[in-house]
N, C-alpha and C positions, 0 to 999 in steps of 0.2 A: 602513519598510514590512515587515510580517511576512507572508511568503508561504511556505507549506509545500510540501513535495515529496511527491506521491502517485504511485503507479504502478498502472496498470490492466492486469489479466491476464484471459485467458479461463480457463475450467475445464470439466471433464467430470463434475462432481459432481452428485449428487442428494441428497435429504434423508437417505437411508440412509448414503451414503458421507461426507456432511458430518458426520454424527453421530460419526464416528471421526476427524475431521480433526485435532484437537489431538494425539491420540496418534500419528497418522501423521507429523505435522510434527516432533514431539519425538523420534520414534524414527529419523529419517533422519540418519545421521551426516554426510553431505555438507552438508545444510542447516545442521545445528547447528554445524559447523566454520565455515561462512560467518557464522552469527549471532555466534559468539564474536569474530570479527574486528570485526564491527559494534559489539558491546558495548564492546570496547577503545577504539574511536574515540569512542563516545558518552559514556562515563563522564566524561572530562575536560571535555567540552563542556557538560555539564549538571550542574554540582556542586550546584545548589540544588534539583534535583528529588529526589523520593522515591527513595532508594537501592534499595528493594525493586523499584520499577518498572524501574530500570536493570539490576539484577543478576538479575532473574528469568530462569530458564533453561527455563521451561516455556511451552507454548502452552495456553491455556485459553479456553473460551467466556466471553464477557464476564460472563454472569450467575454463572458459577462463580467468576470472579475477584473478584466482589463478595460471595461467600459467601452469595448468596441468588438466587432465581430472578427473572425479570422480573416487574414489577408487584408486587414485594414478597413473592413467595412463596418457598418453599424451593428448594434446588438441583434437586429432582426436577421442578420446573416447566420446566426447560430443554428436556426432550424435547418437551413440548407447544409451547413457543415455537418450537422448530426446525421442527416440522411446520407451525405457523401461518405462520412466515416464508416457507417455500417456497410455501404456498398463496396468500399475499397479496403476494408479491414484496418483503416486508420483508427487509432484509439480515440475515444471521446473522454476528455479530461474533466474531472469535477474537483475543484479546489475546496478543501474543508478547513475547519478550525485548526489552529496550532500547527500549520504547515503539513497537515494531512492532505494527500492527493490520491484520488482514485482514477486510474487510467483504464477505461472500459474497452477491452477488446471484444471480438465477436462472441466468444464463449467463456472468457475468463477476464479477470481484472488484476491489475498490479497496483497495490496500495503502497504509496510512498509515505515514509514517516520522517521526522526530524532526527531520529536517533541513529547512533553508530551501531554497527553490527555487534560489537562486544558489550553494549549496554544490556543485552539480553541476560547477562550475568547479574544485573541489578534487579532484585526481586520486585521492587516497587515499580520500576519502569516496565519490566516484562509483564507484570500483572495488569498494568494500565493499558499496554498495547493489546494484550490478549482480550481485555474487556471490550475495547473498541472493535477489534477484529471479530469477536464473537457476535456482536450485534450487527455488524455489517454482513457477516455470513448469514445470519438469520434473515435479514431483509432481502438479500440477493439470492438466497436459496443455495448457498454453498455448503456441502457436507463436510468440508475440511479447509484448513489453511496451511499453506506452505511458506515458511520463513526462509528467505534467501538473502545473501549479501547483494548490494546493488551493483557491485563492480569488483574487480581484482581477482576474486576467487571463482573457480570454475562454475559452481552452481548458479552464479549470476546470469549465465547464458539462458536459463529458463525464462527470464523476463522477455527475451526475444520471441518466445513461442506465443506469448500473449498477443503480441503484435501480429503474429502470423495466423491468428484465429484458432489456436489449439484450445481444447478443453482442459479443465484441471486434471482430469484423469490422464490425458495424453502427456501433460507436463510432468506429472509424477512418474509416469512410465519412463520418460526421457531421463529424468534424474536418477531413477533406480538403475537403469541400464548402465549408466556411466559412473555413478558415484555410490551405489549401494543403497541400502535402506536409510530412511530419514532418522535422525535423532529425535527423541522425545523429551530430552532434557538439555538445555543449553550448556550445562556443565560438562557434558560429554564431548563437546566440540570446541568450547571456548574456556580456557583456563588462565587464571592470573599467573604471572611469572615475573621474576626479577631480571630475566635474561633478554628481554626485548625492550626497546626504547619506549614503546607505547604500552607496555605492561601486561600484554596478553599473548598467549600462545594459542593460535586458532587453526583448526583443521582447514586445509585449503579445498576440501571436498565436502565439507559439512553443510547440512541444511536441516531444518526442523519441520515437523508436521504436527498439527493439532487436528483432532477429529471431533466433530460436534454431534 
């Protein structure tokens, strides 16, 4: 079972401040130190993946990462796409080092990671992800982080709310109404077991919250 780990954050950005987000992220030394730790953990775990994707040390808009604008245009089309994204609630994607991705919705963002949901039980990986998330939250102005599976289990539906322009508070309210209070410890929703082929027994309604 392949279930990824995503993290939802709030933010205080608008189209103007988002236009400089890659430079802000790259220029923050505390974030980049946390990213370096994340890169060191990710490299041996993904030997078959593109080394450029793992070794990249910059944050770039997705259309710049592809060396062309959206819809096949040149890089200059990115500014128009950014304005259109804010006007239509389409997420603005920023690709980061070691397969990190930040999809910016109108009021919240969805941070993609290279890790599987059950790797939260690995203390080193969890600490590395928390460190990156904590620095992103500081820069974006998010009071909390919500960890959800990227698919398969019910709380993954919260990711759709980012695309719909919901705030982090609205997303947490949606989760609480349907699946109860968030866990504060991965061990309470993900446990090792010998009874499953993938080695973990996971709550199908579990999600985590960190408050900063």
